[in-house]
C-alpha positions as CSV (number, residue, x, y, z in Angstrom):
1,M,98.4,158.9,75.1
2,Q,98.0,155.4,76.3
3,M,100.1,154.0,79.1
4,P,101.7,150.6,78.5
5,T,100.2,148.0,80.8
6,T,102.6,145.7,82.6
7,T,101.6,142.5,84.3
8,P,103.0,141.9,87.7
9,P,105.4,138.9,87.9
10,R,104.1,135.7,89.2
11,Q,105.4,135.0,92.7
12,G,105.4,131.2,93.0
13,G,105.1,130.1,89.4
14,I,108.8,129.8,88.8
15,K,109.5,127.8,92.0
16,L,106.6,125.4,91.4
17,G,107.7,124.7,87.8
18,W,111.3,124.0,89.0
19,L,110.0,121.7,91.7
20,K,107.9,119.7,89.1
21,W,111.0,119.2,87.0
22,V,113.2,118.1,89.9
23,L,110.5,115.7,91.1
24,G,110.0,114.4,87.5
25,L,113.8,113.9,87.0
26,V,114.1,112.0,90.4
27,L,110.8,110.2,90.7
28,V,110.3,108.9,87.2
29,P,113.7,107.1,87.0
30,L,113.2,105.8,90.6
31,L,109.8,104.4,89.8
32,L,111.1,102.8,86.5
33,F,114.0,101.2,88.4
34,A,111.6,99.9,91.1
35,A,109.4,98.4,88.4
36,Y,112.4,96.8,86.7
37,L,113.7,95.3,89.9
38,A,110.2,93.9,90.8
39,I,110.1,92.2,87.4
40,V,113.6,90.8,87.5
41,L,113.2,89.4,91.1
42,N,109.8,87.9,90.6
43,W,110.1,86.5,87.0
44,S,112.5,83.7,86.5
45,Y,114.5,83.2,83.3
46,S,114.8,79.5,84.0
47,D,114.3,77.0,86.7
48,G,115.6,73.5,87.4
49,E,117.5,71.1,89.6
50,R,121.1,70.4,90.3
51,A,122.5,67.4,92.2
52,G,125.8,67.1,94.0
53,Y,127.6,67.4,97.3
54,L,127.1,70.6,99.3
55,Q,130.7,71.7,99.6
56,K,130.5,75.2,101.0
57,F,127.7,77.4,102.5
58,S,128.1,80.8,104.2
59,R,126.5,84.1,104.9
60,K,128.6,86.9,103.4
61,G,128.7,90.5,102.4
62,W,129.7,93.9,103.9
63,V,126.4,95.7,103.9
64,C,123.9,93.2,102.3
65,K,124.3,89.8,103.9
66,T,123.4,87.0,101.6
67,Y,123.7,83.2,101.8
68,E,126.1,81.8,99.2
69,G,126.9,78.2,98.5
70,E,128.9,75.9,96.3
71,L,127.7,72.5,95.0
72,A,130.3,70.0,93.8
73,M,128.7,68.1,90.9
74,T,130.4,65.0,89.8
75,T,129.3,62.5,87.2
76,V,132.0,59.8,87.5
77,P,134.0,59.0,90.6
78,G,137.6,60.1,90.2
79,V,136.9,63.0,87.9
80,A,137.2,66.5,89.1
81,P,133.8,67.9,90.1
82,V,132.2,70.9,88.4
83,L,131.6,73.6,91.0
84,W,128.2,75.4,90.8
85,N,127.7,78.6,92.9
86,F,124.3,79.5,94.2
87,T,122.4,82.0,96.4
88,V,119.7,81.5,99.0
89,R,117.3,84.2,99.9
90,D,115.0,82.2,102.2
91,E,116.1,81.9,105.8
92,A,114.3,78.5,106.2
93,V,116.1,77.0,103.2
94,A,119.4,78.4,104.4
95,A,118.9,76.8,107.8
96,Q,118.1,73.5,106.1
97,L,121.2,73.7,103.9
98,N,123.4,74.5,106.8
99,Q,122.6,71.1,108.3
100,Q,123.4,69.3,105.0
101,L,127.1,70.2,104.5
102,G,129.0,67.4,103.0
103,K,125.9,65.4,102.0
104,R,124.5,64.6,98.5
105,I,121.6,66.8,97.8
106,V,119.3,68.1,95.0
107,L,118.8,71.8,94.8
108,H,115.7,73.3,93.1
109,Y,116.6,76.7,91.8
110,E,115.4,79.7,89.7
111,E,117.6,81.8,87.5
112,H,117.1,85.5,87.6
113,R,119.0,87.4,85.0
114,G,119.6,91.2,85.0
115,I,119.7,91.8,88.7
116,P,121.6,95.2,88.9
117,T,123.3,94.7,92.2
118,T,124.9,92.0,94.3
119,C,122.8,93.1,97.3
120,Y,120.3,90.3,96.4
121,G,123.0,87.7,95.8
122,E,126.3,87.1,94.1
123,T,124.9,84.7,91.6
124,Q,122.0,84.5,89.2
125,H,120.8,81.1,90.7
126,F,118.5,81.3,93.7
127,V,117.8,78.1,95.5
128,T,114.1,77.6,96.5
129,R,114.1,74.1,97.8
130,V,116.5,71.4,99.0
131,Q,116.2,67.6,98.9
132,V,118.6,65.2,100.7
133,I,119.6,62.1,98.8
134,E,120.7,58.7,100.2
135,D,123.9,57.2,98.8
136,A,121.9,54.6,96.9
137,G,120.2,57.4,95.0
138,Q,116.9,57.2,96.9
139,S,115.3,60.3,98.4
140,V,115.3,60.4,102.2
141,R,113.7,63.8,102.9
142,S,112.6,66.6,100.8
143,G,111.0,69.9,101.6
144,N,110.8,73.6,100.7
145,A,110.9,76.6,102.9
146,S,107.6,75.8,104.6
147,G,108.7,72.2,105.3
148,A,106.1,70.7,103.0
149,A,107.2,67.4,101.4
150,H,107.5,67.2,97.6
151,P,107.5,64.0,95.5
């Protein structure tokens, strides 16, 4: 008569398999989200320039403080201006804009679509450079975050 053989249960096998599943369920979506965020923040959908009068500029937010502004764009005097909202991520550009309240300026911006949270800004338009314009339409000063002049 032959005795049935039993194999002893594995001690750590079940715990290690469970840990792999938990790490996979947490790490894979987290890494995918980080990759998506890196692409959305570094690749711009469009870029361009907007001219108008800097009407409002402030730093706001409960947890994530961002610089938000409003540009009043008018084509013909006497007509109500179109208001364009924008966000600034660069401290140097924000400091430059803070000095230009009420002045006619040109804002160079990049549009980033699909940002999943307002922690990076309340708008899709991120200003990268500011240029001050004289009343006659001639450029007085221009510069980006590093202070370098642009034509």
